[in-house]
C-alpha positions as a LaTeX table, in Angstrom:
\begin{tabular}{lrrr}
\hline
Residue & $x$ (\AA) & $y$ (\AA) & $z$ (\AA) \\
\hline
Met1 & $-5.30$ & 168.81 & 205.50 \\
Leu2 & $-3.48$ & 167.23 & 208.39 \\
Asn3 & $-4.37$ & 168.51 & 211.81 \\
Tyr4 & $-1.19$ & 167.88 & 213.78 \\
Arg5 & 0.72 & 170.04 & 216.19 \\
Val6 & 4.41 & 170.55 & 215.59 \\
Phe7 & 6.67 & 170.86 & 218.60 \\
Cys8 & 10.30 & 171.80 & 218.09 \\
Arg9 & 13.23 & 171.56 & 220.41 \\
Val10 & 16.72 & 172.37 & 219.21 \\
Thr11 & 19.35 & 169.92 & 220.38 \\
His12 & 23.10 & 169.61 & 219.99 \\
Lys13 & 25.01 & 168.62 & 216.84 \\
Phe14 & 26.81 & 165.63 & 218.32 \\
Met15 & 26.06 & 162.09 & 217.23 \\
Ser16 & 22.98 & 161.09 & 219.18 \\
Ile17 & 20.54 & 158.26 & 219.43 \\
Phe18 & 17.00 & 159.15 & 218.48 \\
Tyr19 & 13.78 & 157.25 & 218.94 \\
Leu20 & 11.64 & 157.39 & 215.80 \\
Ser21 & 8.01 & 156.30 & 215.84 \\
Ala22 & 6.02 & 156.33 & 212.60 \\
Phe23 & 2.27 & 156.85 & 212.98 \\
Ser24 & 1.46 & 156.59 & 209.26 \\
Gly25 & 3.33 & 156.11 & 206.01 \\
Leu26 & 5.35 & 153.26 & 207.48 \\
Glu27 & 6.65 & 152.06 & 204.11 \\
Ala28 & 7.88 & 155.55 & 203.20 \\
Val29 & 9.68 & 155.89 & 206.54 \\
Glu30 & 11.31 & 152.46 & 206.14 \\
Lys31 & 12.46 & 153.38 & 202.63 \\
Ala32 & 13.81 & 156.75 & 203.78 \\
Leu33 & 15.80 & 155.07 & 206.57 \\
Lys34 & 17.21 & 152.50 & 204.15 \\
Asp35 & 18.04 & 155.12 & 201.50 \\
Ser36 & 19.72 & 157.40 & 204.07 \\
Ala37 & 22.22 & 154.70 & 205.10 \\
Leu38 & 21.84 & 155.85 & 208.71 \\
Ser39 & 22.70 & 153.32 & 211.36 \\
His40 & 19.41 & 152.19 & 212.88 \\
Val41 & 17.69 & 149.25 & 214.55 \\
Glu42 & 13.99 & 148.43 & 214.51 \\
Ala43 & 12.69 & 148.12 & 218.07 \\
Ser44 & 9.18 & 147.16 & 217.01 \\
Gln45 & 7.04 & 147.62 & 213.92 \\
Gly46 & 7.13 & 151.32 & 213.07 \\
Gln47 & 9.63 & 152.14 & 215.82 \\
Trp48 & 13.38 & 152.56 & 215.48 \\
Phe49 & 16.44 & 153.80 & 217.27 \\
Val50 & 18.58 & 155.87 & 214.89 \\
Ser51 & 22.14 & 157.14 & 215.28 \\
Phe52 & 22.33 & 160.60 & 213.73 \\
Lys53 & 24.55 & 163.67 & 213.90 \\
Gly54 & 22.13 & 166.54 & 214.01 \\
Thr55 & 18.90 & 167.63 & 215.63 \\
Ser56 & 15.59 & 165.84 & 215.93 \\
Gln57 & 14.13 & 168.31 & 213.43 \\
Glu58 & 16.90 & 167.58 & 210.91 \\
Leu59 & 16.29 & 163.84 & 211.24 \\
Ser60 & 12.56 & 164.39 & 210.82 \\
Asp61 & 13.28 & 166.46 & 207.70 \\
Leu62 & 15.57 & 163.74 & 206.30 \\
Ile63 & 13.05 & 160.96 & 206.89 \\
Gly64 & 10.20 & 163.03 & 205.44 \\
Ile65 & 8.07 & 163.38 & 208.55 \\
Ser66 & 8.36 & 167.18 & 208.69 \\
Asp67 & 6.67 & 167.75 & 205.34 \\
Ser68 & 4.72 & 164.46 & 205.19 \\
Lys69 & 4.90 & 164.58 & 201.39 \\
Asn70 & 4.63 & 160.78 & 201.16 \\
Gly71 & 2.11 & 160.45 & 203.97 \\
Gln72 & 4.63 & 160.00 & 206.77 \\
Thr73 & 3.64 & 161.17 & 210.21 \\
Gly74 & 5.44 & 160.41 & 213.42 \\
Ile75 & 7.71 & 161.71 & 216.12 \\
Val76 & 11.47 & 161.92 & 216.61 \\
Val77 & 12.79 & 162.11 & 220.17 \\
Ala78 & 16.41 & 162.48 & 221.32 \\
Val79 & 17.27 & 159.75 & 223.81 \\
Ser80 & 18.96 & 160.96 & 227.00 \\
Gly81 & 18.67 & 157.80 & 229.09 \\
Tyr82 & 17.26 & 154.32 & 228.87 \\
Trp83 & 15.89 & 151.44 & 230.89 \\
Gly84 & 13.62 & 148.55 & 230.08 \\
Leu85 & 13.25 & 145.16 & 228.51 \\
Ala86 & 14.14 & 144.76 & 224.84 \\
Ser87 & 15.75 & 142.35 & 222.41 \\
Asn88 & 19.54 & 141.97 & 222.40 \\
Asn89 & 19.91 & 143.77 & 219.06 \\
Val90 & 18.34 & 146.92 & 220.54 \\
Trp91 & 20.70 & 146.90 & 223.56 \\
Glu92 & 23.71 & 146.20 & 221.31 \\
Phe93 & 22.77 & 149.14 & 219.05 \\
Ile94 & 22.38 & 151.50 & 222.01 \\
Ala95 & 25.68 & 150.36 & 223.54 \\
Ala96 & 27.50 & 150.75 & 220.21 \\
His97 & 26.21 & 154.29 & 219.56 \\
Trp98 & 25.74 & 155.77 & 223.03 \\
Asn99 & 29.05 & 157.64 & 223.11 \\
Asp100 & 29.43 & 158.38 & 219.37 \\
\hline
\end{tabular}
């Protein structure tokens, strides 16, 4: 049995950018992202920015983290601001989806 805490925070239903970090079940998360046809960019191995209209819980449900039926564990966080050093494709993705 997994011993993880679940924290929920309801967010708005507008298109948002989410940060998704997979802790385990990386292949299942990658497949779920590909199958969902959601716009996303990989920031680093096991870490993505995803454009999604819904809540962080709904995205977690869609990707399979909430029920972990294929071994996926991770966290989904709504992005409300950003700063840092990253590859051009990450900045281009954020710029393209920031005001969706």
